[in-house]
N, C-alpha and C positions, 0 to 999 in steps of 0.2 A: 504494499500499500504506499502510495506517495504521501509525504507529509502534508497535513491540512493546516490552514491558518485558522485563527479564532473566528474570523469573518466567515470563512467557508463552512466551518462547523455550525455556527449559529444559523446560517442560511439553509442548512441541509435538513432541518427538523421538519417532519411531515405530520406529526400528531400533536402539535402544540401551537399556540398562537405565536405571531412574531414577537409580541411583547414578552411572552414566557421564554422564548428562545433568546431574547436579548438579555434577560435577567439570569439565566441559568449559569451555573458555575463551571466554566470551561477550565480544564487542567491548565496550571501555569507552567507546567514542565513539557510543553509540546515539543520543544527543540530537543529534549532528552529522551523522547520515547523511541523505542526500537522499531521505526517505521518499516524497515525491510522485513521484519518478522511479524507484522500485524496484518491480519485479515480484516480486522475492524478495530476501531478505537472504542474502548469501553471504559467507563469510570463511574464511581459512586460520588455523590455530592457530599463533600465533607461536612457542610453545614446542615444538611438534611439527609441523614443516613437511609431514609426510606425512598430516596430518589436515585436513579441511576440513569445513564445515558449510553447509547450505542450509536456509532456513526460508521458507516461502511460505504464503499463506492460500488454502485451497480450501474452497468451500462455507461460507465465513464462519468457518472454524476454522484456526488455525495448524497447519502440518504441518512437521516438521523431519527432516532426514536427516543422519546422520553419514556422512562420506565418507572413503575412503582414497585417497591420491593421491601420485604421485611428487613430488619437489621440482620447482619450475618448470623447464621445459626451458631449456637455455642458448640464448642468441640465436645466430642463424646456422643454426638447424635448418630443415628444410623447412617450407613453409607447411601449415597444417592448419586445418580449419574446426570451429568449435564447433557441436555439434548442437542446442544450445538457441537461440542467437540468430543463427546462420549468419554469424558474423563469422570471417574468416580472419586468422590470426596467423602470424608467423614465430617458431616456438618458444614460442608463448603459449597452446597448447592441450594439456591432459593428459587421460588416461583417469582419470576419477573413478569410483570403485567404492563402491557402497552395499550393505552387508549387507542381505539381505531382512528384513522385519519378521517377528516371531514364530518359530514352529518351524522354518520354512525357513531363516531367518538363523542360528538356533542350530545347524543342521545344516551351515552353511558356504556356503549359497547366496547369491549376490550378483547385482547388476545393475550394468552400467557404462555410461557415456556419455562422449564427448569434450566437454569443457567448457572455457571460458576459465579459464586458470590463476588469475586473480584474482577469478573468479566475479562480474564486473561486467557481465554480459550486458545488463542493463537500461540501463546508461549508454552501452554501445556502440551499441545499437539507436537510442537517442534522440540520438546524436551528442554526448553530454556528455563522452565519453571517446574518445580517438583510438587505434586500434590500428595506425596507420601506413597508408602508401599501399596502395591495393587491398584494404583490410581489409573494406570493405562492398561487396558486388556491387551493380551497378545493378539495381533492381527497380522494377516499375510499382506495387508495393503502396504504400498510404499508410502513414504512420508508425503510425497506429492499427492497421492490419492487421499490420504487423510486430510490434507490441507483443502483439497477440492471438496470433500465431503463437508468439512466445516463451513467453507464458503457457501455451499449450496444450502446448508441448514440455516445459516444466517439469512441468506436471500429469500428463503421460503418463509421465514418469520416476518421479514420486512414486507413481503407480498401479502401475508395475511392481515397485517396492520393497514396496508394501503388499499385492499380490495374493497 
């Protein structure tokens, strides 16, 4: 993924108002992010732990989602699997809920998916971040195929929000 600017990120959101996008907390460390290893940019709002954001590039255009989520699950919880990257975590997966775009979202409709609490799927898939013993199931897929699967899962989630 190519680096995105604050302005590009704010303009990418499809399921919140322009005013909400203008006020959301974009990470200050954009220049330090491992862009070459990211399939999407994901972060939690440090001032509002129940909010998270995901920005990806689809068909050459950034698309962003505002997400609602519980606080990260306490450790010691049962193992759960992220539906984006298929990494299992003990207490490290939460239901992330995105209001649908447009009129459907204004009527309260939403879409949810179980995702890594820290939204670091790209790094888990590439082995750049460790989710602990047994976090990655043994698969015969190549790294590139795992990355493509994660990208496809994220694209499918964005499509459900925007349909």
